[in-house]
C-alpha positions as CSV (number, residue, x, y, z in Angstrom):
1,M,133.5,20.9,19.1
2,D,133.7,21.1,22.7
3,I,131.1,20.6,25.1
4,R,131.9,23.0,27.2
5,R,131.7,25.8,24.8
6,L,128.4,24.1,23.7
7,E,127.6,23.9,27.2
8,V,128.1,27.8,27.6
9,F,126.2,28.2,24.6
10,H,123.3,26.4,25.6
11,S,123.2,27.9,28.8
12,L,123.3,31.2,27.5
13,M,120.5,31.1,24.7
14,K,118.1,30.3,28.2
15,T,119.3,32.7,30.3
16,R,120.4,36.0,27.3
17,S,122.4,36.9,30.3
18,F,126.4,36.8,30.0
19,S,126.5,37.0,33.9
20,N,123.2,34.5,34.5
21,T,125.3,31.8,32.7
22,A,128.1,32.5,34.6
23,E,127.2,32.4,37.6
24,E,124.9,29.0,36.8
25,L,128.1,27.7,35.2
26,L,130.5,28.9,38.4
27,L,132.5,30.6,35.6
28,S,133.9,34.1,35.0
29,Q,132.1,36.1,33.0
30,P,135.1,36.7,30.7
31,T,135.3,32.8,30.5
32,I,132.0,32.4,29.5
33,S,132.6,35.6,26.4
34,G,136.0,34.0,25.1
35,H,133.9,30.3,24.7
36,I,131.6,32.4,22.9
37,K,133.6,34.2,20.1
38,T,135.7,30.6,20.0
39,L,132.7,29.0,19.0
40,E,131.3,31.7,16.5
41,E,135.0,31.8,15.0
42,Q,134.6,27.8,14.8
43,I,131.7,27.7,13.0
44,G,132.6,31.3,11.3
45,A,129.2,32.3,12.5
46,R,128.0,35.0,14.5
47,L,125.7,33.7,17.3
48,F,124.8,36.0,19.7
49,D,124.3,40.1,18.6
50,R,124.8,43.2,22.1
51,S,122.8,45.5,22.4
52,G,124.1,47.4,26.1
53,R,123.2,44.2,28.2
54,E,120.8,42.6,26.0
55,V,121.2,39.1,24.4
56,I,120.0,38.5,20.7
57,P,121.0,35.1,19.0
58,T,121.6,35.4,16.0
59,T,119.2,33.1,13.3
60,A,122.9,31.0,13.4
61,A,122.1,30.4,16.6
62,E,118.9,29.7,16.5
63,V,120.5,26.7,14.3
64,L,122.9,25.6,16.6
65,I,120.9,25.0,19.3
66,E,118.7,21.9,18.6
67,Y,122.1,21.1,17.4
68,A,123.0,22.0,20.7
69,A,120.8,21.1,23.4
70,R,120.9,16.7,21.5
71,I,124.2,16.7,22.2
72,L,124.3,17.4,26.0
73,E,120.9,15.1,26.8
74,T,123.0,12.6,25.0
75,R,126.2,13.1,26.9
76,V,123.8,13.5,30.0
77,E,122.1,9.6,29.9
78,A,125.8,8.6,28.7
79,I,127.2,9.4,32.1
80,H,124.1,8.8,34.0
81,A,123.9,4.9,32.1
82,M,127.1,4.7,33.5
83,E,126.8,5.9,36.8
84,R,123.9,2.9,37.2
85,F,126.4,0.5,35.6
86,T,129.2,0.9,38.4
87,G,126.1,2.1,41.3
88,H,127.6,5.3,42.5
89,I,125.8,7.8,44.1
90,G,127.3,11.3,43.3
91,G,127.6,14.1,40.8
92,R,125.5,17.5,41.4
93,L,121.9,17.8,41.5
94,K,119.5,20.8,40.7
95,L,116.2,20.5,42.8
96,G,113.6,22.9,43.0
97,G,111.0,24.6,45.8
98,S,108.4,26.2,45.5
99,T,107.8,29.3,48.5
100,I,106.7,26.8,51.8
101,P,108.6,23.0,51.1
102,G,111.9,25.2,49.7
103,G,111.9,27.6,52.7
104,Y,111.0,25.3,55.4
105,F,111.4,21.7,55.2
106,L,113.7,20.2,51.6
107,P,116.6,22.0,53.3
108,M,116.0,19.9,56.3
109,V,115.5,16.8,53.4
110,M,118.7,18.0,52.0
111,G,120.6,17.7,54.6
112,G,120.1,14.1,55.9
113,F,120.8,13.4,52.0
114,R,123.7,14.8,51.7
115,R,124.7,12.7,55.3
116,R,124.3,9.5,53.8
117,Y,125.7,10.3,50.3
118,D,128.0,12.0,50.8
119,E,129.1,12.8,47.3
120,A,126.1,14.8,46.0
121,Y,126.2,17.6,45.4
122,L,122.2,19.6,45.8
123,A,121.8,22.7,44.5
124,L,117.5,24.4,45.3
125,V,116.0,26.4,43.4
126,L,113.2,28.6,44.9
127,D,110.2,29.7,42.5
128,D,106.6,29.4,42.2
129,T,105.1,26.7,41.5
130,K,104.7,28.0,37.7
131,G,108.0,28.9,37.7
132,I,109.1,25.6,40.0
133,I,106.3,23.9,36.9
134,D,108.1,25.3,33.9
135,R,111.5,24.5,34.8
136,I,111.3,21.2,35.4
137,L,109.3,21.4,31.8
138,S,112.4,23.1,30.8
139,G,114.8,20.5,31.8
140,D,116.9,23.3,34.1
141,I,116.1,21.1,37.3
142,E,115.3,17.4,37.8
143,I,112.2,17.2,40.1
144,G,110.5,19.3,42.5
145,V,107.9,20.3,45.6
146,V,105.2,22.1,45.0
147,G,102.1,23.4,46.5
148,A,99.5,23.2,43.6
149,R,99.1,20.6,41.3
150,L,99.1,22.7,37.0
151,S,97.7,20.5,34.3
152,R,100.8,19.3,32.2
153,E,100.4,15.4,30.3
154,Q,104.0,15.3,30.3
155,L,104.5,15.9,34.0
156,E,103.8,13.1,36.9
157,Y,103.2,14.1,40.9
158,T,103.1,12.2,44.1
159,S,101.7,13.3,47.2
160,L,103.9,14.0,49.8
161,V,103.2,15.5,53.2
162,Q,99.9,17.1,53.9
163,D,99.8,21.0,54.5
164,E,96.8,23.7,55.9
165,M,96.2,26.8,55.4
166,V,94.9,29.5,57.9
167,L,93.2,33.0,57.6
168,V,96.1,35.3,60.1
169,I,95.3,38.8,60.9
170,A,97.4,41.8,63.5
171,P,96.4,41.2,66.9
172,N,96.2,44.5,66.8
173,H,94.1,44.4,63.4
174,P,90.1,46.1,64.0
175,Q,89.0,42.9,62.2
176,A,91.0,40.6,64.5
177,G,87.5,40.5,68.0
178,T,86.6,37.7,65.0
179,A,86.9,34.8,66.0
180,S,85.7,32.9,63.1
181,I,84.1,33.7,59.8
182,K,82.1,30.8,59.6
183,N,79.5,32.7,56.5
184,P,83.3,32.7,54.0
185,R,80.6,36.0,52.2
186,H,82.0,37.4,55.1
187,L,85.7,37.5,53.9
188,K,84.4,40.8,52.0
189,K,85.1,43.1,54.6
190,V,88.4,42.4,55.5
191,P,91.5,44.1,54.0
192,F,92.8,41.3,52.1
193,I,96.3,40.7,51.1
194,L,96.9,38.6,48.2
195,R,99.8,36.1,47.0
196,E,101.4,37.0,43.4
197,S,99.4,34.7,40.7
198,G,101.4,31.8,39.7
199,S,101.7,30.8,43.6
200,G,100.4,27.1,45.1
201,T,98.9,29.5,48.2
202,R,96.9,31.9,45.4
203,T,95.7,29.0,43.5
204,T,94.6,26.4,45.8
205,M,92.5,29.4,47.8
206,V,91.1,30.3,44.3
207,R,90.1,26.9,44.4
208,A,89.1,26.5,47.1
209,L,86.8,29.8,46.9
210,K,84.8,28.6,44.2
211,E,83.7,25.2,45.7
212,I,81.9,27.7,47.1
213,G,80.9,30.5,44.7
214,L,83.1,32.5,45.0
215,D,86.1,34.3,43.6
216,L,89.1,36.6,43.9
217,Q,86.9,39.9,43.3
218,D,84.6,38.6,46.0
219,L,87.6,39.9,48.2
220,N,88.9,42.8,49.8
221,V,91.9,43.0,48.3
222,I,94.2,45.8,48.9
223,A,97.6,44.5,48.3
224,E,99.2,41.7,46.4
225,M,102.6,40.5,47.2
226,G,105.7,38.2,45.6
227,S,106.3,36.2,48.6
228,T,105.4,34.4,51.6
229,E,107.6,36.1,53.4
230,A,106.9,39.7,52.0
231,V,103.1,38.8,53.2
232,R,103.8,37.6,56.5
233,Q,105.3,41.2,57.0
234,A,102.6,42.8,55.9
235,V,99.8,41.1,58.1
236,K,101.9,41.4,61.0
237,A,102.8,45.4,60.7
238,G,98.5,45.4,59.8
239,L,98.4,46.2,56.6
240,G,94.8,43.2,56.5
241,A,94.5,39.4,56.4
242,S,96.3,37.3,54.3
243,I,96.0,33.0,53.9
244,V,99.1,31.3,54.3
245,S,100.3,28.2,55.3
246,R,100.1,27.6,58.6
247,V,104.3,26.4,58.4
248,A,105.3,29.1,57.8
249,V,103.0,31.8,60.6
250,A,103.8,29.1,63.4
251,E,106.1,30.6,65.3
252,E,104.9,34.2,64.9
253,I,101.9,32.5,66.2
254,K,102.8,30.6,69.0
255,M,104.1,34.6,69.9
256,G,100.4,35.5,69.7
257,M,102.2,38.3,67.3
258,L,99.4,37.1,64.5
259,K,95.7,35.1,65.0
260,I,94.4,33.1,63.4
261,I,90.5,33.1,61.5
262,H,88.9,30.3,62.1
263,L,87.4,29.8,57.9
264,P,84.4,26.6,59.4
265,D,83.3,26.1,55.4
266,L,86.4,26.8,53.3
267,N,88.8,23.7,52.7
268,L,92.0,25.2,53.0
269,K,94.1,21.4,52.9
270,R,96.3,20.6,50.0
271,S,99.2,18.4,49.6
272,F,102.8,19.9,48.9
273,D,103.6,17.3,45.6
274,I,107.1,16.0,43.9
275,V,106.6,16.3,40.3
276,T,108.8,15.5,38.0
277,H,108.6,15.0,34.3
278,K,107.6,11.6,33.1
279,L,109.3,11.8,29.4
280,R,112.9,12.5,30.6
281,T,115.3,9.8,32.1
282,R,116.4,10.7,35.1
283,S,119.5,10.4,37.1
284,P,121.0,7.9,39.5
285,L,121.3,10.9,42.1
286,C,118.0,11.9,41.5
287,E,116.5,8.2,42.1
288,A,117.8,8.2,45.4
289,F,116.6,11.4,46.1
290,L,113.2,10.6,45.0
291,N,113.2,7.4,47.3
292,Y,114.9,9.4,50.6
293,L,112.2,11.8,50.7
294,R,109.6,8.7,50.6
295,E,111.1,7.7,52.9
296,Y,111.2,11.2,55.7
297,N,109.0,11.2,58.6
298,F,107.6,14.5,58.2
299,Q,105.5,14.5,61.4
300,G,105.6,17.9,62.7
301,I,106.5,19.9,59.8
302,S,102.5,19.4,58.3
């Protein structure tokens, strides 16, 4: 069996989409279809049923995927072994960043790393914290930087940079006259915009509320948003207040477009953490990026 066809098959089993597989592997959809058709002819069994846009694996596919995964993993291990032997640092590294790391400082780190290792190709995946961790667990990405630690025994976390979250509101909002909320229970009076479940921002906020005996049901939640950018725009439009990373709203605060309401009794400090899989052998390129991350000067970011 051709390795490339197994790679296409493995990706299609994961994405369940010819278009997404084509995008992931940088191939055309007809090429993807051709690889699958040839593989089906070689094994003498149909691997996928197609129902409109939906791709449904057959029993034959469920049998083959276990062997395909092992073959592809062995190939990666062989490549990494030879790279370590020759001392070569290059190739493709797929990494992940949750909203704040992925949108605000990982691109800067990647730029510096690429200048040091000009044969490296870096692919950055953006997702919420849970999404990045799920991708680490599945082997889709080698390394991630996230805003909260989810308890999984297969994962290893390393603190990278400190972050502070703040409660922000539009200056013209009726609640904007409040400089600080000394009693967090008075948060109930503030119309609140929440990040989606799975985000590091929400996880940290829920943990901080729990420490003082509150939970989400105690807040006046009026909306839920799927990204920090959506939250930021909604707050600027006067919809309500929200707790976000100071990094994400630094420009708006500086320009007077958003106002901070201080919460002295609520601990909203957190760490952005590097996350990797304990049981998977890291590529030399991944090891080099890890070392670069640890050495990077984050002054002015946190």
